[in-house]
N, C-alpha and C positions, 0 to 999 in steps of 0.2 A: 504493500500500500504506500503510495507516494505522499510526501508531506505537502499539505496545502498551505501556500504562502499568501500573504496579503496582496491585493492588486495595487495599482498606482495610487488610487484615491486613498486607500487604507494606509499605504506607506506615508503619504503626505500628512495624514492625520497623526500617525505614529511619530513622525519627525517633530511636529508641533508639540505633541504631548511630551516628548523627551526633553525638548527645550524648556518647557514650563516646569517639569519635574526637576530638571538639573538646576534651574535657577532657584526655585523655592526651597529645595532641600539644601542647596548651597547657602541660601540666605539665613538658614537656621544654623548650619554647620560652622559658619564664620564666628558665631558667638562662642561656641564650644572651643574652637581653635584658639580664640583669644581669651580663654580661661574664665568665661562667664558661667555663673551657676544657672541651673534650670529656673530657679525662682526669679533671677534677674531677667532671664529671657522672657519669662511669662509676663513680667511687668513692663518691660521696655522693648519688646520685639518690634522691629520696623523692617518690612520686606524690602524697602528701598535702600537699606544700609549697604547691602552687597554692591548694588549699582554705584552708590556714592564712593565706596572704597575703590572700585575699579576705575572710575572716571575722574575723581578729584585728586589732582596732582599735589595738593597742599598736605595731604595725609602722609604720615611717615611711611617710608618705603617698607619697613618691617611689617607694618599693619597691612599695606597694600598687597604684599606677597602672600598673605594668608588667604586672599581670594582664590588663589590657584588651587590649593588643596580642598578648599570649600566647594569649588566648582567640580573638581574631580570626584569628590564624594557624591555630589548630586548626580554627575554623569553615571557613576557606577550604579546608583540606585535606579536611574531612569531606564537602565537596560531591562529591568523587570517588565516594563510596559510592553515592548514588542514580544517578549517571551510569553507573557500572559495572553496576548491577543492571538499569537500563533497557536498556543495551546487550545484556546477556545475555538478557533477555526477548525481544528482537527479533532475536537471532541464530538463524539456521536451521541447526541441526546435523544435521537428518535426512538420512539417506543418500538419494542421488539416485534410486536405483532400488528402494528398499525395504529393510526390515531384518527380514524374516520369520525366525522361529526356532521350534524345537521347545520345548515347555514344559519347564522345569527342575523340580527337586524343589521349589524355593520357589514356583514358579508353581502346581504341583499342590496344595500345602498351602493356597494362597490361593484356589483355584478355587471358584467358586460353582456350577459345573455338575457337577463330579466329586468324589467322595469317594475318597481314597486310603487304604484301610484293609484290614485282614485279613478282617473279617467284616461282613456286612450282609445282612439278609433282606427288606428292603423295596424296594430300588432295583434298577436293571437293571445286571447285570454286563456290562461292555463290553471288558474286557481285563485285563492283568496288567503291573505295572511294578515292577521291583526288589523282587521277593518279596512284594509286596502287590497287592491287586486294585483295579481302577478301576470305580467304581459311578456310573452316571449318575443324578443325583438330581432333575433338573428335571422338572416335569410336562409334558413334551413327548414328541415321537416320536424314535425311533432307527432309523436305516437301516443296512443292511449290504450292500455290493456285493461279491459273491463268485461266482466261477465254480464249475463242478462239481468235486467232490472237493477243495474248498479248506479243509475242516475247519470249516465254519460250524455244523454240528450238534455237533461235539465241543468247539468253543470258545465258542459262544454259546448254542445250543439246550439241550443237556444240562446245562451248568453252571447256567444260570438255573433250569431245572426242578428241579435238585437243591437249590437254596438259597432261592429266592424263596418267602416264606411265604404270601402272599396269592394271590387268584384269578388263574388263567391260562386263556386259551382258545388252544390251539395247533393250527395247521395242521401236520399230521404226515404228509407224503406217503408215507413208507416205514414208518410206525408204529414208527420207531426210538425216538422219545421215549417212547411208551407202553411199549414192551418193556423199556426201561432205567430209566425214572424213575418210573413210576406207583406202584410199591410204596413208594418213598421218600416221595413226596408224600402217599400215603395214611397211612402209619404214622408217619413222622418229622415231617412238616409238617402232619399232621392235616387234610388236605383230603379232601373228598368227590371221588372221581375217576370220570370217565365217558369212555367211548370211543364216538365217533360214526362208524360206518362204514356208509354207506347201501348198500353193495354186498355186505354180508355179513350173514347172519342173526344172527351174534354181535355185536350192537350195542345201545347204549342208544338212547333215542328222544327226538326233539325235534319238536314239532308247531308250525309257524309260526302256525297259526290259533288256537293256545292264547293268543296275545298279542293277539287281536282279540276284544273283548267288545262285541257289537252291542247289548247292553242298556245300555251306558254311553254317555255323551255323546260320548266320543272315539272310539267304535266305527267310525263311518263314515269318519272321518279315518284311523284306523289301517288299515282295510281298503283304502282308496285307496292308502296308502303301500305296502302289501304287493303290490297289483296292479301298481304301477309297478316293483317289483322283479321280479315274475314276467313281466311283459310290458314290458320297458324300451323306451323310445322312442329311446334314444341310438343314433346311427349309422344310423337308419332314415329313408328318404325316400320320397316318392311313394306308390305303391300299397302297398308293403310296410308303410310306417308306418300307412297307413289301415286295412289289414286287421288289423294287430297291435293297433291301438287298439280296433277292433270286437271282437276276440277277448277283450281285457281287459274290455270292457264286459259281454260275455256271461258271462264267468267271474264277474264281480262279481254279476250277477243270480242265477246258480246258487248262489253261496256264501250270498247272503242268503236265498234260498229254502230251502236246506239248514238254515240256522240257524232259520228259522221252523218248518220241519217238525219238527225235533228238539224244539222247545219247545212247539209247539201242535198239530201234526198228524203224530205218529209213524206212524200207520197208512198215510199216503201214502208214507212211506219203504219200508214193507213192500210196498206196491203196486209200487214201482219196484225192489225187491230191493236197497235201499241201506241200509247200516248207519247207525245214529244216532250217527255220529261226526263232529264238526266238524273236518275235516282236508282238506288239498288233494287227497289221494287219493280221498276220498269225493265231493268236488266233481267229480272226473273220472268217478267211477261215475255220478253224477247226470247228467252230460253224455251218457254212453253210454246210459243206461236211461230217461231222462225221456220221457214222452209230452207234448210241449209243448202240443198242442191240448187235451188233457184238462185240463192245469193251467190254461190260459187260460180254458177254459169253466167252471171252478170258482172263478173270481176272487171272486165274491160270497160264497161259503161260506168261503173263506180270510179275506177281510176281516172277516167276522162273527166269526171266531175271534180275530182280533187287535184287535177294536174297543176293548177295555178297556185296551190298552197302546199309548200314543201312539207310542213309539219303534218297537215291533215293527210297528205299522201302517204307519209311514213306510217302513221297510226292505222290508216286503212289497210295497207299491205300487211302490217303485223296482225291486224284483226282477222283478215281473210286467211292468213297462214294458220293461225290458231284454230279457226273454225274448220279449215280443211283437215288439219291434223286430227281433230276430234271426230270429224265426219268419216275419216278413213280408218278410224280405230275399229278393231274387231268388235262384234256385237257383245260378246261376253265382257270384254274389258270396258267397253263404253257403258255397259250396265253398271259396273262398279264405279266408274267416274260419275255417272248420274246419281248413284247412291250418295257419294260424298258431296256432290253439288247440292242435292235437295236437303241433305242433313244440315249443311251450313246455312242454307237459305230458307229453312223451314219457317222461321219467324216472319219472313216477308210475304208469306201467303196469308197472314192474318190482316184483315182490313184495318184494324186500329194501328198496327205497326206500319202498314203502308201509308196511312194518313200522316203518322208522326214523322216519317222519313222522306215523304215525297216533296215537302216544301221546306222553307227556311224562315223562321221568325227572328232569329238573332244570329249574330256573326261572332264566332269564337275568336276571330282575329282582333276583335275590338275589346276583348275582356280587360286588357291592360291599358286601354285608352279611355274607356268610359266606365261608369259604375253600373254593372250588370249583375244580376243574380239569377242563376239557373238552378231550379230545384229538380232533381231527377227523382220523381216520386213514384216508385213502384210499390204497390201494395203487397203485403206479406203473402197473400194467396197466389200472387203472380211471380214471386221471386224464383220459383223453380223454372219458369220459362224465360226469365229475364237475363240469365247468365250471358248469352251471346250478345244481347243488346247492350248491356252495361259494359262488357268487355270492349265492344266496338266503340261505344261513345267515349269512354274515358281514355282509351288508347288514342283515339282521334284528338281529344282535347290536348293531350301532351304533345302529340306529333305536330299538330298545327301551331301550338305555342312555340315549339323549338325552331320553327321556320324563320322567326324574326328575333334578332338579338337586340335587346335594349341598349347594349353598349354602342350600337351604331344607329339607333333610331330613338330620338328624343321624345317622340310621341308616345312611346311605351313608358308611361310615367309612373304607374303604380302597380302594386302586386295584385295577383289573383290567387285566392285561396281555394284549394281543392279540399273540401270537407268530405272525407270518405268513411262514413259510418258503415259498419259491417264490410270492411275492406275486402276480406276473403271472398265475398259474394261476387266480386268483379272477376275473379279468376286470375290467371297468369297475366302479369303486366310486364313484359320484357323491357319495355321502354323505360319504366321506372327503375327496375332492377339494374339495368346496364347504365342508365343515364343519371343515377342518383347523385353522382359526384358533381354534375354541372347543371342539372335542371333548375336548381335554386337561383343560379345566375341569370336565368331568363325571367325572373320575377314571378315564378310559379312556386307557391308554397303548398305543402301537403300536410294535412292533419288526418292521419290514418288511425282508424279504430278497429280493434280486433278483440276477440274474446280470450284467446290464449295462443301461445307461440306454436302449438302443435298444428293449428289451422294453417299457419304460414309454412311450416315444415312440409305439410302435405302438398302444398301448391308449388313451392319454390325449392324444396329439398332443404336439408339441414344447413348446408353451407350457403345456399341461396338466401335462406331466411336470415342468416347471420349478416350477410352482405346488405340485405334490405334494412334490417334494424340498425346497422351501423350508420346508415344514412339519416337516422333520426337522433340528432344530438340531444333532443329534449324528449324524455319519456315520462308520461304521467301515469301513475300507478294507483289503482283503486284496490280494494280488498281482493286478494288472490286466492282462488279456490284450487287451482292445479298445483300439486306438490312440486313437480319439476320446475314450473315457472317460479314458484316461491323461492326455491333454492337458488336459482340463477339470479333472481332479483336481489336476494339477500347478499349474495356474493358481490353483485354490482354496487350495492350500497356501501360495502367495505367492512373493515373490522377495527375493533378497538383492543387495546391492551389493558387487561385488568390485573390488579395486584391482590394477592391474598397473603395473609400472615398466618404463621403456624408456630407452635411451640412444642418442644419435646422434653421429657424428663427421664433421666436415667438414675437408677438407684443402685447402690452398692455400698462400698466403704464410705464413699462420699457422694452425696446426691448432687446432681448438676442439672441445670435447666438451660436449654438453648432455644433461641427464637430464630425463625427464618421467614424470608419473604420471597414469594415466587410470582412469576408473571404468566398469564394465560391469554389465549386468544378468544374473543367473543365477537360475534357478528353485531354490527350496529343495530340491526333489526333481524331477529330470528325469523326463519321461514314461517313458523307457526304464528308469529305476531302479525305477519303480513296477511294471514288468513282471517284475523280477528279485528282488522281495522274497522273503526266505527263508520257508519254509512256516510257521515259528513267529512271524513278524513281522506286525505290523499297524500302521495309522495311524488316529488318531481326530481327525476335524475337528470343532471346536466353534465355535458362533456366539459371536463376541465374545471368544474366548480363543485362546491359542496352540495349534496342533495338538500331538498327543502321539504320539511314536514309542514303541510299546509291544509287548508280546508277547501272543500268544493264550493264553487261559486254558484250555488243553487238559485236560479232566477226567481222561483216562486216565494222565496223568503226575503227578497231584497228589493227595496224601493228603487234602486238604481236601474233595475230591469223592468219591474212591474209598472213604474210610472210611464214608461214608453208605451207599454201595451194599453194603459188606460187613456193615454193621449189620443189614440186612434179609435177608441171604443167607448162612446158615451154610456152604453149599457153596462160595460164592465166597471166603469167609474161609479155608476149608480149602485151597482151590486156591492162593490167594495165599501162604499159609504154606508150602505144599509147594514152590512155585517158589523161595521165598527161604530155605527150610530154617531158618525161625525162626518162633516165634509172636508175636514182637514186631513186628507189622506195622501197628498203628494209630498214626497221627500221626507216622510215621517217614519221613523223607526218604530218597530213594534206593531205595525199595522197587520191585521189579518186579511188574507186574500182568498178569493174563491178557489176551489179545487180546479185542477186542469179540466175535468169533465164539464164543470159549470162554465169555465172560460170558453171552451169550445162550443158549448150549447148556445152561447150568446151570439156567435156567428158573425162577429164584426172584426175579427183579427185576420181573416183571410182576404188577400187581394181579390178585387173583382175584375181583373183583366180578362178572365176567361168567360165572364157572364155575357 
C-alpha cells in the first residue's frame, strides 16, 4: 500500500501552519532561554517580543542571539504538523462493512438529482418529504416497482398528470387518468388532450403510416423500421422466423404499391375496392382484394406512370418485385406466409382498430414543440388483445422522436414524458433497451411501472432486464411482496456496520474478566422490512446519492392536487363543501374529500373533446 501524501493546496496550508507554529513556540521559548520563570511568562508574555528581538538592533547582541535557538525549537516542534496530517490522510476510518444511510435534509438540499420544493411543473414528481415534494430533475428515466393496489396511480400517475405542464403520453389501462385528469390538463395546463382507445368507437386517431413519407429520402428507411415493429424478429427461430420475414417483405410490397396507386393510379384502387388511404388497415384491404396476376401483367403501364419520378419509380419496382416473389412462392409455403401475415395483422380486421389507425388527430413530431397529452386508454377487458397495438404505438413514439435531435433544432424546446403504467403489457421494446443510453438526450423521459422484476426477466431475459433497469437512475420502491426482489433491493440500499460489546469471565486461581467489541454487517433495510412498508411509505434509490425514505404523494389527501380538480368541477367543489360544512375548502389542510367513486360519478373531470 503506497503512502498518501498531501496535494499542492494541502502543502501550502502545511507550510503556513509550520511558520505560525515555529514563531509562536519560539516566542515562548525565548523567555525560557533567557532564564525567565513560568510565573513571569504567565504575567508578562508578549508574542511580539521575539519579533522585536530579531529586528531591533539596539538590543544587546547576546539577547538577540537567543532568537536563533528559540526559532529552532519552534521549527523542531512544527515538524509535528505535517507528520500528523500525513498520518490522518493515511488513516482508514471507514466502517468495515459499510456506512449506508438515508438522505438527510442537508443531503436533499445539496442533491443534484432531486428538487425538494413545494411547486414544480417541469420535472417528475416522485414523492413527498416533510411537507414538500420531491421532483426528479435529471434527464433520465424513472422506474416504479409496485404490486397491484399499491397506490401507484394515486401517488405517481394522477399527481404528475395534474401538475406537469408539458407533453405526456400515458398508458392508461383503466382510463382512470383520462377520467380524472384530462379536464385539468386541458383547461388549467392548456394542453391539447387526446384519448386513444383502439377498441372503442369513441376514440381519437393515430395512423402509423402518416410518419412514412415515401416521397422523401428517408421514406424507405422509415418504412423498414415500421415493418420491423409490425413483424418483429425477436424471439423467433427457424421456420417461424423465415415465414415472418417473408410476410414482412410482402407487406412492404403492398404498402409501396398502395402509396403508388394513391398518387399515380387511383383508378386501380377503385378496381380493387380499396380506399385511397395510406394506412395499415388499407394495406390489409389490398392484401385481401388484390389480383396479383393482373398487377404483375400491368408492370409496364405502372412504370410508365412513375417514369418522371425517380423515387416513386424505385419504390414501384421494389413493390412489384416483392409481390412477384410472393406470387411465385409454392402454395404450401405461401400458406405459411399468409398465416404469419394474418396473425400480425389480425387487429386491423377489427372496425374500431381500423377507425383508430386510418386517420390522424395529432402529430407525434410536435410533442416536444407544443403541450400535448395523449392518453392510451385500453380497458382491462381488452388488454389481452391490445399487446400488438400498444407495442406498435409506443415503439413508433420512440422511433419518431429519435428522428429529430434537439441539439440541432431549437424548436424542440421541452421534454415529453412517457408514463408507462403496466410497462410489461407493451411487450418487447428493443428501441428502449438498445437506445436507453441516448434516448434521454432527445428530451424523451420515461416513467416505467412494473409489478416485479420477474415480469421484465420474462420479456427481456435476465441480462436484458438488468440493462433496462440500469437505464433508470431513479427507482421508486413501494412495499415489496416478491422475496427475490426484496433481497436485491435490500442489497441496493446498502449496508451499515454495527458494533456489539461482549464480556467474558474466567475462573481459577485468579478470576479475570475481559471485554470485547466486534463489528457486524447489517442491511440498511432488511428484505422483510421492505415487505412491511406502510401503505403511505416509499423509498427512492438514486444513482450516486443516498436513498430517500419518503412518503407517497397521494393526491386525494392533498389540497395541492385536489384544488385543481375542484377548479374545473363546480359539482365536486359543492360536494366537498357539503362534506366539510364550510366553503373555505381551497388551500386548506385537513379538508375531507369525496371518494374516487363519488368524484367520478360527478362526471365533470373528464375532457369533453370526444363528445
